[in-house]
N, C-alpha and C positions, 0 to 999 in steps of 0.2 A: 808302665811296668805293672804286672800282676803280682800282688803280694798277698801272703796268707799269714794270719795269726791264729792262735789256738789256745785252748786250755786242755791240759792233759793230766790224767791220773798217772803218776810216775812210779808208783809202788803198789804192791798188792795184786789181787787177782785181775784187776781191770787194766793193768799196765799194757799187756800185749794187745788186748782188744782195742784200746785207744790208739796205739801206734798203727795198727793195721787200718783202722778207720781213717786216720790222718793220711796214710799213704794212698788209700783209695780216693779220698777227697782231692789230694794233690794231682793224682793222675787224671781225674775227671776235669778239674778246673784248669790244668796246664799252667800252674803258677810259675813265675820266674824266681820268686824268693819265698821261703818259709822261715819265720822266726819261731824258734823253739823256746820253751820255758828255761828257767835257771836249772843247770845240772839235771837235764831231763832223763838221763839214761840209768839212774840208780835211785834207790830210796833216799829220802832226805835225812842226811846224817846228823844234822845240827839240832834235832830235838833232844838229843842226849847231851847233857852238859859235860860229859867226860870224853875227851877226844880219844880215838882209837886208831893207832897206826895201821892195824889190819883192815879196819873198815874203810879208811881213806884209800889204802892201796887197792882194795876191792872195787871201790867206786871209780878210781882211775882206770882200772882194767875194763870195767863194764862200759865206760864211755869210749875207750879205744875200740872195743869190739863193735859197738854200735855205730861209731863214726866211719868205720871202714866201708860198710855196705850202704852208706847214705844215698848212693846213686839209685838204689832200689826205689826211692821215693819219686823218681822220675821228675826231679826239680833241679834246675841248673844251679841254684844257690840256696844255702841254708845257713842260718846264724843261731847261735846259742851260747852256752857256757859249759866248761868242763873243769874238773879238778885236775891240777897239774903240779907236780913237784919239780922245782927248778932251783938249782944251786942251794939245796937244803931248805928251801922255802916251800910251803904249801900255798897254792894260789888258786883263785877262782878266775879262770881265763875266758874272756869272750872270744869266740872263734867265728870265722867266715869260711865256709866250705864251698868249693865249686868244682864242677866236673873236670875242668881243665887243670887247675893248679892245686887241687886237693885241699889240705887243711892249713889255715893260717890263723895263728893266735894273735889278736890285735889289741886287746885291752885286758888289764888285770883289775878286778873289783877292788875299790879303794876304801869305801865307807862301809864298815862292818858292824852290824848290830851284835849285841851280846845280852840276850834276855830269853826267858822261857820260850822254847820252840825254835829259837834262832840264835844258838850259841856259836855264832860264826867267828867272832874274834878269838874265841877260845880254841877253835879248831884249826884255823888257817891264818895266813899272814896277809897284811895289806899289800896291795900292788905297788908298783913303782911310782904311782901318782901321775902317770902320763895319760892324758885324754886326747889322743890324736886320731883324727878321722882316717878311715881306710876305704879302699875301693871295694865295692860289692857290685860286680857287673857294671852297668852304666851309672850307678849311683855312688856318691861319696857318703859314707855312713859312720856315725859315731855311737859307741856303746855307752849306755847308762844302765848298769846292771842293778836292778832292784833298788836298794837304798841309795845308790849313786844318783838316782833320778831326783832325789830331794835337794841336791846341791845345784841349784839352778844356774849358778855362774858357769858350771861346766856345760850346760846346754847352750848358753850364750857363746861360750868359747867355740863349741862345735859350729854354731852359726857363723862365727867370724871366719872359720876355716872353710866355709862354703858347703857344709854338709847338707845333703838332701834328706837324709834319714836319721832319726834317732832310734836306735835299736835297744829295747828295754826288756830283756828276759827277766822274769820275776818268779819269786816264791813268796808272794805276799799274802797276808791273812784275809780271811773273809770278813772279819770284824771291821777292817779299815778300807774296804773296797771303795766306798765313795771318795775317800781322801786320795786314794791312788789314782782314780780317774781324773780328779781335779789337777793333781800334779802333772799328769800326762798332758793335759790340755795346756797348762802353763808352760811346760818345757817346750812344747811345739811352738807356742806363740813367741817365747823368748828367743828360740833359735831360728824361727822361720823355716821349720823343717817338718816333714811328716814324722809323727811319733808312732812307732809300731811296737806293740808289746804283747807277749804271750806269758801265761802264768800256769803254775801247777794248780791242781784242783784236788780237793778231798782232804781228809784227816790223815796226818802222818805224825804219830806221837802227839806231842803237845802243840804242834803246828797244824792249824786248820786253814788250808790253802783256799783262796777265794775265787780261783778261775778269773774270768772277766779279762780276756785279751781284748785289745782295742786297735783301731786304726783311727788316727786323729790328723786332720789336715794342718798345714802350716799356720792357719789362723785360729786354731784351737777348736774347730768344729769336729764333733764326734761323728764319724761316718758309720761306725759299727762297733758292736761289743759282743763278744762271745758269751754263751750261757750254757747251763747244763743241757738244755734242749738243743742248742745249736753251738757245739764246741769249736767249730772251725768257721773262719770268715775269710773270704777272698774278694778283693776289690782291685780295680785298676786305678792306679794313682798316676798323677802327672808330675814328673820331676821338675818341669819348668815352673810349676807353682811355687816350689821352694826357692828357685832362683829369683822369681819376682818378689816373693815375700820379703827377702832381705833388703829390698830397696824401699820398704814401707815401714811406718811406725809400728812397734817401738824398735825394730831392728836397725833402723837407719840413724838412731841417736848415737852421737859420738861418745866414746868412753871418757 
């Protein structure tokens, strides 16, 4: 399976340029799956500690507008997150888009920070607490949206479900970039799954996004990391490696 991760500037003057460059990369590489950053189609709302109904609504609309023509990326599968209001709750939903079945919301972010640059718990609600793997083409995939990634029991749970992929859309800070890479490695090893992550990049209010998307194999080896110079990364991965990893230590240890 050919997979692509990225780092994108999601607001300001560079937004359209980065999206167009990603589309060109995907057409050239003929990827099967692209992982997008957290809420990639609108500016980062959560730098402002004061929630705005209008700003949330605008972000929902921007995401819907951009999700419609995703087939222009010429990629069969895309994964990311979007703002969604459901039954009176504001949610950060992980989605899988495919050309055949369109858009499927499969996970709601559960662990929400609330601090300068990341006033997420002030802006929207926790998800329902379900961490259930979903089909993404030939792969079974589990979402760990940004802060969800730090709760490693969820990664192990996805491994027990047989997940091949951990999908980690992020909006994480530049200051903590080395820590994020470490937790990505650990999650991959705990689950025995490929960890694929894309991140926002650049300053957005009080949030200074760190970029550094990654592809990590089921034994925690870092196969590639994006950078300002190389913002897109496409590699072929072997789903059978995730199947085999679950039969080895520490994944084979009984609960």
